[in-house]
C-alpha positions as CSV (number, residue, x, y, z in Angstrom):
1,M,6.4,1.5,-16.3
2,L,4.9,1.9,-19.8
3,A,6.7,-1.0,-21.5
4,M,5.9,-3.4,-18.7
5,S,2.2,-2.5,-18.4
6,R,1.2,-2.6,-22.1
7,I,-0.4,-6.0,-21.9
8,R,-3.5,-6.7,-19.8
9,L,-3.1,-9.6,-17.4
10,P,-5.9,-11.9,-16.4
11,K,-5.6,-11.6,-12.6
12,I,-3.8,-10.1,-9.6
13,G,-0.8,-12.1,-8.6
14,S,2.9,-12.9,-9.3
15,F,4.6,-15.1,-11.9
16,I,6.2,-18.4,-11.1
17,I,8.1,-21.0,-13.2
18,D,6.2,-24.2,-12.9
19,E,7.6,-27.8,-12.8
20,N,7.5,-27.9,-16.6
21,G,9.4,-24.7,-17.1
22,F,6.4,-22.6,-18.1
23,L,5.9,-19.0,-16.8
24,C,2.6,-18.9,-15.0
25,L,0.6,-16.2,-13.2
26,D,-0.3,-18.5,-10.3
27,N,1.3,-17.0,-7.2
28,R,-0.1,-14.5,-4.7
29,P,1.0,-10.9,-5.4
30,L,4.3,-11.1,-3.5
31,T,5.0,-7.5,-2.5
32,L,7.5,-6.2,0.1
33,M,4.7,-5.8,2.6
34,L,4.0,-9.5,2.8
35,H,7.7,-10.3,3.1
36,D,8.1,-7.9,6.0
37,L,5.0,-9.1,7.8
38,E,5.9,-12.7,7.5
39,N,9.5,-12.0,8.7
40,E,7.9,-10.7,11.9
41,N,5.8,-13.8,12.3
42,I,2.6,-11.9,11.5
43,P,0.1,-14.1,9.6
44,V,-1.1,-12.6,6.3
45,D,-3.8,-15.2,5.5
46,M,-2.8,-15.2,1.9
47,P,-1.7,-18.7,0.7
48,R,1.0,-18.8,-1.9
49,D,-1.3,-20.1,-4.6
50,R,-4.0,-17.4,-4.0
51,T,-4.6,-14.9,-6.8
52,F,-7.4,-12.3,-7.1
53,S,-9.8,-11.6,-9.9
54,T,-11.2,-8.3,-8.5
55,V,-9.8,-5.2,-7.0
56,D,-12.2,-5.3,-4.1
57,S,-11.1,-8.8,-3.0
58,Y,-7.4,-7.8,-3.2
59,V,-7.8,-4.5,-1.3
60,N,-9.9,-6.2,1.4
61,N,-7.1,-8.8,1.9
62,L,-4.5,-6.1,2.2
63,L,-6.6,-4.4,4.9
64,M,-6.8,-7.8,6.7
65,C,-2.9,-7.8,6.7
66,H,-3.0,-4.5,8.4
67,D,-5.5,-5.9,10.9
68,N,-3.2,-8.8,11.7
69,R,-0.2,-6.5,12.1
70,L,-2.2,-4.6,14.8
71,R,-3.2,-7.9,16.4
72,F,0.0,-9.9,16.4
73,Q,2.9,-7.4,16.4
74,P,3.9,-7.1,20.0
75,N,5.0,-3.5,19.8
76,A,2.2,-2.4,17.4
77,V,0.8,0.3,19.8
78,K,2.4,2.9,22.0
79,S,-0.5,3.5,24.2
80,A,-4.3,3.0,24.6
81,I,-4.9,6.2,22.7
82,D,-2.6,5.0,19.9
83,C,-4.4,1.7,19.7
84,V,-7.9,3.3,19.5
85,S,-6.6,5.7,16.8
86,Q,-5.2,2.8,14.7
87,M,-8.5,0.8,15.1
88,T,-10.4,3.9,13.9
89,A,-8.2,4.3,10.9
90,L,-8.5,0.7,9.8
91,T,-12.3,0.8,10.3
92,L,-12.7,3.9,8.1
93,M,-10.2,2.7,5.5
94,R,-12.8,0.0,4.7
95,T,-15.7,2.5,4.9
96,V,-14.2,5.0,2.4
97,R,-12.7,2.4,0.0
98,P,-15.5,2.7,-2.6
99,H,-14.8,6.4,-3.0
100,F,-11.3,5.8,-4.4
101,F,-11.9,2.9,-6.8
102,D,-13.8,2.9,-10.0
103,P,-16.4,0.0,-10.1
104,Q,-15.7,-0.2,-13.9
105,L,-12.1,-1.2,-13.2
106,N,-13.0,-3.8,-10.5
107,N,-12.2,-6.6,-12.9
108,G,-9.2,-5.0,-14.5
109,P,-7.2,-4.2,-16.3
110,F,-4.4,-5.7,-14.2
111,I,-0.9,-4.8,-15.3
112,F,2.7,-5.9,-14.5
113,S,4.4,-3.5,-12.1
114,L,7.7,-3.1,-10.2
115,T,6.5,-2.4,-6.7
116,D,10.0,-1.6,-5.4
117,L,11.2,0.8,-8.1
118,H,12.8,3.5,-6.2
119,A,15.7,5.8,-7.1
120,S,18.5,3.7,-5.7
121,N,17.4,0.7,-7.9
122,I,17.7,2.7,-11.2
123,L,21.2,2.8,-12.7
124,V,22.0,5.6,-15.2
125,D,25.0,6.7,-17.2
126,E,26.8,10.1,-17.1
127,N,24.0,11.6,-19.2
128,W,21.2,10.3,-16.9
129,H,20.0,7.7,-19.4
130,I,18.6,4.7,-17.7
131,K,20.8,1.7,-18.4
132,C,19.3,-1.0,-16.1
133,L,17.1,-1.7,-13.1
134,I,17.9,-3.9,-10.1
135,D,16.0,-5.5,-7.2
136,L,13.1,-6.8,-9.3
137,E,11.8,-9.6,-7.0
138,W,8.7,-7.6,-5.9
139,A,7.2,-7.4,-9.3
140,A,3.5,-8.3,-9.5
141,S,0.4,-8.1,-11.6
142,L,-1.7,-5.3,-9.9
143,P,-4.8,-3.2,-10.5
144,I,-4.1,-0.3,-12.8
145,E,-5.5,2.0,-10.1
146,L,-2.7,1.0,-7.7
147,I,-0.1,2.3,-10.2
148,R,0.9,5.8,-9.4
149,P,3.7,8.3,-10.0
150,P,6.8,7.4,-7.8
151,I,6.3,8.6,-4.3
152,W,10.0,9.4,-4.0
153,L,10.1,12.3,-6.5
154,T,10.9,14.8,-3.8
155,S,13.1,12.4,-1.8
156,K,10.8,12.3,1.2
157,A,9.2,9.5,3.1
158,V,5.6,8.8,2.2
159,D,4.3,10.3,5.5
160,E,6.5,13.4,5.2
161,I,5.6,14.5,1.6
162,D,4.9,18.2,1.2
163,V,1.8,18.1,-1.1
164,E,2.5,21.4,-2.9
165,E,6.2,20.6,-3.5
166,Y,5.4,17.0,-4.6
167,N,2.6,18.1,-7.0
168,G,4.9,20.5,-8.8
169,V,7.3,17.6,-9.6
170,R,4.5,15.2,-10.2
171,K,3.1,17.5,-13.0
172,D,6.4,17.5,-14.7
173,F,6.6,13.7,-14.4
174,M,3.0,13.3,-15.8
175,T,3.7,15.6,-18.8
176,I,6.7,13.5,-19.8
177,F,4.8,10.3,-19.0
178,Q,1.9,11.3,-21.3
179,E,4.4,12.0,-24.2
180,E,6.1,8.7,-23.7
181,Q,2.8,6.9,-23.6
182,K,2.3,7.7,-27.3
183,R,5.3,5.5,-28.0
184,Y,4.1,2.7,-25.7
185,P,0.3,2.6,-26.1
186,P,-1.5,0.0,-23.9
187,Q,-3.3,-2.9,-25.5
188,Y,-6.5,-1.9,-23.6
189,K,-8.8,1.1,-23.7
190,Y,-7.7,2.8,-20.5
191,Q,-4.8,5.2,-20.5
192,Q,-2.5,5.1,-17.5
193,T,-2.2,8.9,-17.4
194,D,-6.0,9.3,-17.1
195,V,-6.2,6.8,-14.3
196,M,-3.3,8.4,-12.4
197,E,-4.6,11.9,-12.8
198,K,-8.0,10.8,-11.6
199,G,-6.4,9.1,-8.6
200,W,-4.6,12.3,-7.7
201,E,-7.7,14.5,-8.0
202,L,-9.9,12.1,-6.0
203,G,-7.3,11.1,-3.4
204,G,-6.8,7.6,-4.6
205,F,-3.1,8.3,-4.8
206,W,-3.0,8.5,-1.0
207,Y,-5.1,5.5,-0.5
208,S,-3.0,3.4,-2.8
209,T,0.1,4.7,-1.1
210,A,-1.2,3.8,2.4
211,L,-2.3,0.3,1.5
212,P,1.1,-1.4,1.0
213,S,2.7,0.5,4.0
214,P,2.0,-0.9,7.5
215,T,4.2,1.7,9.1
216,A,2.7,4.7,7.2
217,L,-1.0,3.9,6.8
218,H,-2.0,5.5,10.1
219,A,-0.2,8.8,9.4
220,I,-1.4,9.0,5.7
221,F,-5.0,8.3,6.7
222,Y,-5.2,11.1,9.2
223,D,-3.1,13.6,7.2
224,R,-4.4,12.9,3.7
225,I,-7.5,10.7,3.5
226,Q,-9.6,11.6,6.5
227,P,-9.6,15.5,6.4
228,P,-11.9,16.0,3.4
229,Y,-14.6,14.1,5.3
230,G,-14.4,16.4,8.3
231,E,-11.1,17.7,9.5
232,E,-12.6,18.7,12.9
233,D,-13.6,15.1,13.6
234,A,-10.0,14.1,14.2
235,R,-9.8,16.6,17.1
236,D,-12.9,15.2,18.8
237,N,-12.3,12.3,21.2
238,K,-15.9,11.1,20.7
239,F,-15.1,10.4,17.1
240,Y,-12.5,7.7,18.0
241,L,-14.7,6.3,20.8
242,L,-17.6,5.9,18.4
243,I,-15.8,4.4,15.5
244,S,-13.1,2.2,17.0
245,P,-15.4,-0.5,18.5
246,Y,-16.5,-1.4,15.0
247,W,-13.0,-2.6,14.1
248,G,-13.5,-5.7,16.3
249,R,-15.6,-7.2,19.1
250,D,-14.7,-6.5,22.7
251,P,-12.4,-3.5,22.0
252,A,-11.6,-2.9,25.7
253,R,-10.2,-6.4,26.1
254,F,-8.2,-6.0,22.9
255,I,-6.7,-2.7,24.0
256,R,-5.7,-4.2,27.4
257,S,-4.1,-7.2,25.6
258,K,-2.1,-4.9,23.3
259,L,-0.8,-2.8,26.3
260,E,0.2,-6.1,28.0
261,D,2.0,-7.1,24.8
262,M,3.9,-3.9,24.7
263,A,4.9,-4.1,28.3
264,A,6.2,-7.7,27.8
265,Y,8.0,-6.6,24.6
266,D,9.8,-3.8,26.5
267,I,10.9,-6.2,29.2
268,R,12.3,-8.6,26.6
269,L,14.1,-5.8,24.8
270,R,15.8,-4.6,27.9
271,E,16.8,-8.1,28.8
272,M,18.4,-8.6,25.4
273,F,20.5,-5.4,25.7
274,Q,21.5,-6.2,29.3
275,K,23.3,-9.4,28.1
276,P,27.1,-9.2,28.0
């Protein structure tokens, strides 16, 4: 993480090799989230040649991807209540976004990051020395505030993390990270350890964890992001009925359409399994 992020990059995106053989940062930031959504025929509204010069523009585009998943995935909702809950979460993710990102970092630094660097992609020897990494295709230039300690430190899914247990291991990781940072100082004024610690204290860790995860954003929002604003709100039905209409126009019609999509999806699914 330290070696790859030492150099400040000019924008958010992914590298390509152009027709002349030059390495260029001219592709959209191709993360696993985009790949999964497009495989399910969900539009992401992010052309291949689109890059981003600010954190705000990139985060807003990722939230639009979540909107499209809710709109176009046929089994995106389980019920009307679930649909309203997801609409509320996405609306408020936009509302609270400024609370988790430093305006001074809106224009960078942007740094190279392996977005799929989990434990099974790290090969070690008998003494646990890292020998090589695999599965690197999801590397991208991303905002420094989206770089966080690995979410898999306690071997639990992002929406199942025990905060106290995780924080104990996270502190050990950060202590080692800070020492190693002295060997790989960045070529810009911001220290990754400071940014990551601030992200943990202010809750940016959870926001940046929810952003690239279409399946976990809903749970992370209500478990980790929303409670500090008013934990009792999530137990009040009026809270959802007041907020959800601001996600999009004609919410009642949208909810009906999603229930119809789910019913049609169930029928197609049963038909597929009934075939010999």
